[in-house]
C-alpha positions as CSV (number, residue, x, y, z in Angstrom):
1,M,-55.9,63.9,14.8
2,T,-56.1,60.0,15.8
3,A,-53.0,61.0,17.9
4,L,-55.2,63.2,20.2
5,T,-57.5,62.5,22.6
6,P,-61.1,62.5,23.1
7,L,-60.3,65.5,25.9
8,E,-57.6,67.4,23.4
9,R,-59.8,67.0,20.7
10,S,-62.7,68.7,22.5
11,V,-60.8,71.4,23.9
12,L,-59.5,72.4,20.1
13,L,-63.4,72.2,19.1
14,L,-64.4,74.6,21.8
15,I,-61.7,77.1,21.0
16,A,-62.4,77.1,17.3
17,V,-65.7,77.7,18.6
18,L,-65.0,80.8,20.6
19,A,-62.5,81.7,18.2
20,A,-65.2,82.5,15.5
21,L,-67.6,83.6,17.9
22,A,-65.2,86.7,18.9
23,G,-65.2,87.2,14.7
24,V,-69.1,87.2,14.8
25,A,-69.3,89.0,17.6
26,N,-66.9,91.2,16.2
27,Y,-68.5,92.4,13.0
28,Q,-72.0,92.0,14.4
29,A,-71.4,94.6,17.2
30,W,-72.6,92.8,19.9
31,P,-72.5,94.6,23.4
32,A,-69.0,96.1,24.6
33,V,-68.7,93.4,27.7
34,P,-70.1,90.0,26.1
35,R,-67.8,90.6,22.8
36,F,-64.7,91.2,25.4
37,A,-65.2,88.5,27.4
38,V,-65.5,86.5,24.3
39,A,-62.2,87.1,22.3
40,T,-60.4,87.0,25.8
41,L,-61.5,83.5,25.8
42,A,-60.5,83.1,22.3
43,L,-57.3,84.4,22.9
44,A,-56.5,82.4,26.0
45,G,-57.8,79.0,24.2
46,L,-55.1,79.8,20.8
47,A,-52.3,80.9,23.3
48,W,-52.8,77.0,24.5
49,V,-53.4,75.6,21.2
50,V,-49.4,77.1,20.7
51,S,-48.1,75.8,24.2
52,F,-49.9,72.3,23.2
53,A,-48.1,72.3,19.5
54,T,-44.9,73.7,20.9
55,E,-44.3,71.3,23.5
56,Q,-44.7,68.4,21.1
57,L,-42.5,70.0,18.3
58,G,-40.1,71.0,21.5
59,E,-39.9,67.0,22.3
60,R,-37.4,66.6,19.9
61,F,-35.2,69.0,21.5
62,G,-33.8,70.0,25.2
63,P,-35.3,72.1,27.7
64,G,-33.7,75.2,26.5
65,V,-34.6,75.2,23.0
66,T,-38.4,73.9,23.9
67,G,-38.8,76.7,26.1
68,M,-37.6,79.6,23.4
69,L,-39.8,77.9,20.7
70,Q,-42.7,78.0,23.5
71,S,-42.0,81.6,24.5
72,T,-41.5,82.7,21.3
73,L,-44.5,81.0,19.7
74,G,-46.3,81.9,22.6
75,N,-45.3,85.6,22.9
76,L,-47.3,85.9,19.3
77,P,-50.5,86.9,20.8
78,E,-48.8,90.3,23.1
79,L,-47.0,90.6,19.7
80,F,-50.6,91.3,17.7
81,V,-52.0,93.0,20.8
82,V,-49.4,95.8,20.7
83,I,-49.3,96.1,17.4
84,F,-53.1,97.0,17.1
85,A,-53.4,98.7,20.2
86,L,-50.3,101.2,18.3
87,Q,-52.2,101.4,15.5
88,K,-55.7,102.5,17.3
89,G,-53.6,105.0,19.5
90,E,-53.8,103.1,22.7
91,L,-50.1,103.8,23.7
92,V,-51.1,102.8,27.5
93,V,-52.7,99.3,26.4
94,A,-49.4,98.7,24.1
95,Q,-47.0,100.1,27.1
96,T,-48.8,98.2,30.0
97,A,-49.1,94.7,27.9
98,I,-45.6,94.7,27.6
99,I,-44.8,95.4,31.0
100,G,-47.6,92.9,32.1
101,S,-46.4,90.3,30.4
102,I,-43.0,90.8,31.5
103,L,-44.3,91.3,35.7
104,A,-47.1,88.3,35.1
105,N,-44.5,86.1,33.9
106,A,-41.9,86.7,36.4
107,L,-43.7,87.1,39.3
108,L,-47.4,85.0,38.7
109,V,-46.5,82.8,36.3
110,L,-43.2,81.6,38.1
111,G,-44.3,82.3,41.4
112,L,-47.0,79.4,40.6
113,V,-44.9,77.1,39.2
114,I,-42.3,77.4,42.3
115,V,-45.4,76.5,44.2
116,V,-46.2,73.6,42.4
117,G,-42.9,72.6,41.5
118,A,-41.8,72.7,45.4
119,R,-45.4,70.6,46.6
120,R,-44.3,68.1,44.0
121,S,-41.0,67.6,45.0
122,P,-40.0,65.3,48.1
123,D,-37.9,67.9,50.3
124,G,-40.0,71.1,49.4
125,L,-37.5,72.5,47.3
126,M,-37.9,72.9,43.3
127,R,-34.6,72.4,42.0
128,F,-33.6,73.9,38.8
129,S,-30.4,74.9,36.8
130,K,-28.6,78.3,37.7
131,R,-27.5,79.4,34.3
132,L,-30.7,80.6,32.7
133,P,-32.2,82.5,36.0
134,N,-29.3,84.1,36.2
135,D,-28.9,84.9,32.7
136,T,-32.8,86.3,32.6
137,A,-32.0,88.6,35.7
138,T,-29.0,90.2,33.5
139,L,-31.2,90.6,30.8
140,L,-33.6,91.9,32.6
141,Q,-31.1,94.5,34.2
142,V,-30.1,95.5,31.0
143,T,-33.6,96.4,30.0
144,V,-34.4,98.2,33.2
145,F,-31.4,99.8,33.3
146,I,-32.4,101.8,30.1
147,I,-36.1,102.3,31.3
148,V,-34.6,103.9,34.9
149,L,-32.1,105.9,33.3
150,L,-34.9,107.5,30.4
151,G,-37.5,108.1,34.0
152,L,-34.9,110.0,35.6
153,S,-33.9,112.1,32.4
154,L,-37.2,112.8,32.2
155,A,-38.2,113.3,36.6
156,S,-35.2,115.7,36.2
157,H,-36.3,117.8,32.5
158,D,-32.5,117.7,32.0
159,P,-31.4,118.4,28.2
160,A,-31.6,114.3,27.3
161,S,-35.4,114.1,28.3
162,H,-36.0,116.0,24.5
163,H,-34.7,113.0,22.8
164,V,-36.6,110.1,24.3
165,K,-37.2,108.4,20.8
166,T,-33.2,108.4,19.6
167,I,-32.4,107.2,23.4
168,S,-34.8,104.5,23.2
169,A,-33.9,103.5,19.8
170,V,-30.4,103.4,20.4
171,G,-31.3,101.2,23.2
172,A,-33.5,99.3,21.6
173,V,-30.7,98.2,18.9
174,C,-28.4,98.2,22.1
175,L,-30.8,95.4,23.4
176,L,-31.1,92.9,20.2
177,V,-26.7,93.0,20.1
178,V,-27.0,92.0,23.6
179,Y,-30.3,89.1,23.4
180,I,-28.8,87.4,20.2
181,A,-25.3,87.5,21.7
182,W,-26.4,85.9,24.6
183,V,-29.4,83.6,22.7
184,V,-26.9,81.8,19.5
185,P,-24.8,80.5,22.3
186,Y,-27.1,79.1,24.7
187,L,-29.4,77.4,22.0
188,R,-26.2,75.5,20.6
189,S,-24.9,74.4,24.3
190,D,-28.3,73.0,24.6
191,T,-27.8,69.8,22.7
192,A,-29.5,67.2,24.8
193,P,-32.2,67.6,27.8
194,G,-30.8,69.1,30.4
195,G,-27.4,69.3,28.1
196,G,-25.3,72.4,28.9
197,E,-26.9,73.4,32.2
198,E,-25.6,73.9,35.2
199,E,-26.0,70.4,36.7
200,S,-22.7,69.6,34.9
201,V,-21.0,72.1,36.6
202,D,-22.0,72.5,39.7
203,R,-19.7,73.0,42.3
204,A,-20.0,70.7,45.9
205,Q,-22.2,71.6,48.2
206,P,-20.8,72.4,52.1
207,G,-19.1,69.8,53.6
208,G,-18.1,68.2,50.8
209,E,-21.2,66.4,49.7
210,V,-21.8,66.0,46.0
211,P,-24.8,67.8,45.0
212,P,-27.9,65.8,43.7
213,G,-28.2,64.4,40.6
214,R,-23.9,64.7,40.0
215,A,-21.8,62.3,39.2
216,Q,-18.8,61.7,41.4
217,P,-15.5,62.3,39.3
218,A,-13.4,59.3,38.4
219,G,-11.0,58.3,40.0
220,E,-12.3,60.4,43.1
221,V,-13.1,59.3,46.5
222,P,-16.1,60.9,48.1
223,P,-15.4,62.6,51.8
224,G,-15.9,60.1,54.3
225,Q,-15.9,57.3,52.8
226,S,-13.0,55.0,52.5
227,P,-11.3,53.8,49.5
228,H,-12.4,50.1,49.7
229,A,-15.5,51.5,49.8
230,H,-15.3,53.3,46.8
231,A,-13.8,50.2,45.0
232,S,-16.8,48.0,46.0
233,E,-18.7,50.9,44.2
234,R,-17.5,50.9,41.5
235,S,-17.6,46.9,41.1
236,S,-21.5,47.3,41.8
237,H,-21.2,49.8,39.2
238,A,-19.3,47.4,37.0
239,S,-21.7,44.6,37.3
240,G,-24.5,46.5,36.4
241,R,-26.4,46.3,39.8
242,S,-26.7,49.7,41.5
243,P,-25.6,50.4,45.4
244,A,-28.3,51.0,47.7
245,S,-27.3,54.7,48.8
246,E,-27.6,56.0,45.7
247,R,-31.1,54.3,45.3
248,S,-33.6,56.8,45.0
249,P,-36.2,56.8,47.8
250,H,-38.7,57.5,44.7
251,A,-37.3,55.2,42.5
252,S,-40.5,52.8,42.8
253,E,-42.7,55.9,42.6
254,R,-40.9,57.2,39.6
255,S,-41.9,53.8,37.9
256,L,-44.9,53.1,38.6
257,I,-45.9,56.4,36.6
258,G,-43.8,55.3,34.0
259,E,-41.3,58.4,34.7
260,E,-37.8,58.1,34.6
261,A,-35.8,59.9,36.7
262,R,-33.2,62.7,35.4
263,P,-30.6,64.9,37.0
264,G,-31.9,68.1,38.5
265,G,-35.1,66.7,39.4
266,D,-36.6,66.3,35.6
267,Q,-37.8,63.1,33.9
268,A,-37.2,61.6,31.0
269,R,-38.2,63.3,27.8
270,P,-41.0,61.8,26.2
271,A,-41.5,60.7,23.0
272,P,-44.3,63.6,21.0
273,R,-47.3,61.8,20.0
274,L,-48.4,63.9,17.1
275,S,-46.5,64.0,13.6
276,L,-44.5,66.9,12.5
277,R,-47.0,68.0,9.6
278,L,-50.2,68.2,12.0
279,T,-47.6,70.1,14.6
280,L,-46.6,72.6,12.2
281,V,-50.9,73.0,11.2
282,L,-51.4,73.6,14.4
283,L,-49.0,76.0,14.7
284,L,-49.9,78.2,11.4
285,V,-53.9,77.8,12.0
286,A,-53.4,79.3,16.1
287,G,-50.8,82.0,14.8
288,T,-52.8,82.9,11.8
289,A,-56.0,83.2,14.2
290,S,-54.3,84.9,17.1
291,A,-53.2,87.6,14.6
292,F,-57.5,88.1,14.1
293,V,-58.6,87.3,17.7
294,S,-56.0,90.3,18.6
295,D,-57.3,92.5,16.8
296,W,-61.2,91.7,17.7
297,F,-59.7,91.9,21.2
298,I,-58.1,95.4,20.9
299,N,-61.8,96.6,19.5
300,G,-63.9,95.8,22.3
301,L,-61.4,96.7,24.7
302,E,-62.4,100.5,25.1
303,P,-65.5,99.9,25.5
304,A,-65.7,97.5,27.9
305,I,-63.3,99.0,30.6
306,S,-65.7,102.2,30.1
307,I,-68.7,99.9,31.0
308,L,-67.0,97.7,33.7
309,R,-64.9,101.1,34.9
310,I,-61.8,99.5,35.3
311,S,-58.4,102.0,33.9
312,Q,-56.4,101.1,30.8
313,A,-53.8,100.0,33.2
314,F,-55.4,97.4,34.9
315,A,-56.5,96.1,31.4
316,G,-53.0,96.1,29.9
317,L,-51.3,94.9,33.0
318,V,-53.7,92.1,33.9
319,I,-56.6,91.3,31.6
320,V,-53.9,91.8,28.5
321,A,-51.3,90.1,30.4
322,I,-52.6,86.8,31.7
323,A,-54.7,86.4,28.6
324,G,-51.5,86.0,26.1
325,N,-49.3,84.9,28.8
326,A,-52.3,81.7,28.7
327,V,-48.5,80.1,27.3
328,E,-46.6,79.8,30.1
329,N,-49.3,79.4,32.9
330,V,-50.6,76.2,31.5
331,A,-47.0,74.5,30.4
332,G,-45.2,75.9,32.7
333,L,-47.9,74.1,35.5
334,V,-47.9,71.4,33.9
335,L,-44.6,70.6,33.2
336,A,-43.9,71.3,37.2
337,Y,-46.6,69.1,38.4
338,K,-44.5,66.3,36.5
339,R,-41.0,67.1,38.0
340,R,-39.6,68.8,35.2
341,S,-38.2,71.8,36.5
342,D,-35.2,72.8,34.5
343,L,-38.1,72.7,31.3
344,A,-40.9,74.5,33.8
345,I,-38.6,77.2,34.7
346,S,-36.7,77.0,30.8
347,V,-40.7,78.1,29.2
348,V,-41.4,81.0,31.8
349,K,-37.6,82.5,32.1
350,N,-37.3,82.2,28.3
351,S,-40.4,84.5,27.9
352,V,-39.3,86.9,30.1
353,A,-36.1,87.2,28.5
354,Q,-37.4,87.2,25.2
355,I,-40.0,90.1,25.8
356,A,-37.9,92.0,27.9
357,A,-34.7,92.0,25.7
358,F,-36.3,91.1,22.2
359,L,-39.8,91.6,22.2
360,F,-39.8,95.2,23.5
361,P,-36.7,96.3,21.9
362,L,-38.4,95.2,18.6
363,L,-41.5,97.1,18.7
364,V,-40.2,100.2,20.2
365,L,-38.0,100.1,16.4
366,G,-41.5,98.8,14.6
367,S,-43.5,101.4,16.1
368,F,-41.5,104.1,14.2
369,A,-43.4,103.0,11.1
370,L,-46.8,103.5,12.8
371,S,-48.7,106.7,13.7
372,T,-48.1,106.2,17.6
373,Q,-44.5,105.5,19.2
374,L,-43.7,103.3,21.5
375,T,-40.5,104.2,23.8
376,F,-38.5,102.9,27.2
377,A,-40.3,106.1,28.9
378,L,-42.9,104.7,31.6
379,A,-45.0,105.9,34.6
380,P,-42.5,106.1,37.6
381,V,-44.9,103.5,39.1
382,Y,-43.9,101.0,36.4
383,I,-40.2,101.7,36.5
384,G,-40.1,101.0,40.4
385,A,-42.3,97.7,39.8
386,L,-39.5,96.7,37.2
387,A,-36.5,97.5,38.8
388,L,-38.0,96.0,42.5
389,T,-38.9,92.9,40.3
390,A,-35.5,92.2,38.2
391,L,-34.3,92.0,42.1
392,A,-36.7,90.1,43.2
393,L,-36.4,87.6,40.4
394,W,-32.6,87.2,41.0
395,Q,-32.8,87.1,44.8
396,V,-35.6,83.8,44.3
397,T,-34.2,82.1,41.4
398,G,-30.2,82.7,41.4
399,D,-29.2,79.9,43.7
400,G,-31.2,77.2,41.3
401,E,-33.6,76.7,44.3
402,A,-36.9,78.0,45.1
403,A,-38.9,77.1,48.4
404,E,-42.8,77.1,47.8
405,F,-43.1,80.2,50.4
406,E,-41.0,81.9,47.4
407,G,-43.3,81.1,45.2
408,W,-46.2,82.6,47.0
409,A,-44.3,86.0,47.9
410,L,-43.7,86.4,44.0
411,V,-47.5,85.7,43.7
412,A,-48.1,88.5,46.1
413,L,-46.0,91.1,44.6
414,Y,-48.2,90.6,41.9
415,V,-51.4,90.8,43.5
416,I,-50.2,93.9,45.3
417,L,-49.6,95.7,42.0
418,A,-52.9,95.0,39.9
419,T,-54.8,96.1,42.5
420,L,-52.7,99.6,42.6
421,T,-53.6,99.3,38.9
422,L,-56.9,99.3,39.6
423,Y,-57.1,103.0,40.9
424,E,-54.1,104.0,38.0
């Protein structure tokens, strides 16, 4: 524990107290609203613990593996919330918690990450690998395809609308196959920070310029530069000196803050502060506590929303989604502030891909063992929201860069949707 700062130790103690209070509130039948509020804060706090421990574990890997670890373990609270909601017959809460997690990550969290990342960038553009955003958009579109087809079938009352559970089961299996076919090569290609990412294969920008962070191919003379100049540049590299034209104008700033620049806007990967044993203990304790707190959270949800007069849709799409996605909220924003663009995007995008193409179909299949079954049949408004989100996601991040206003645009979409759910 000596590797933890005094602030981190204080935060961990506070989260432990909140988790204990959530248990006391549940078993001693506190009033509904305080019980629900304490459980929500405890759930968000435990998500932060998972995020913190996973970041330490992930420092031993590249951005793809780290993002996958954080999204996988960070989705534990959402997994438990949905399972307990289905056990208690709260189908609307379970559906909106899953959909809300996708929308909160793809719109709210990603939007805020882009805002922070663009503001921290010298030229006002957050740059990152194109591969993961495009892959995430594809996985989300496959999920949306199943949901839209079922929605159209139910709306038109065609014969297939009587077999929603069977279609959902087949669709879930197909999604899992597609996800595994994507994730295995993706993780194998992530051999180092930025490894396997688009930075190594980006084409030259218009005008023949080489994109920032990409090395000039050996023996190739850049457009507009004489062979003699190129030869002197090679001579400079051979003598260990960097040409003045390649020195970043922000090199002095990076050296002052103790961070080494990396291609694509990321900084050098820091060494993990926590031992592997302590990291695994934190993950185990936080994951186990999340299961209990999720149950207490669901127990306090129904009476609380009745007193507060908010809809189940708002509770699932907004409250549960934001509390359960504290991992991506915290980790993504901190990483964007540190200018670790690829890792920030990886954390958020991996979560979107995993919830849509892995967690959702896994819960659909698992729910057949419960009294309440989860399917891909959703209300038309959520079908439309998911379809438009998939388009917005591809439009904003598909080119590997995003401006601040595009981040605010994603946040605005989420605020509009959250407002609509208040009246559902």
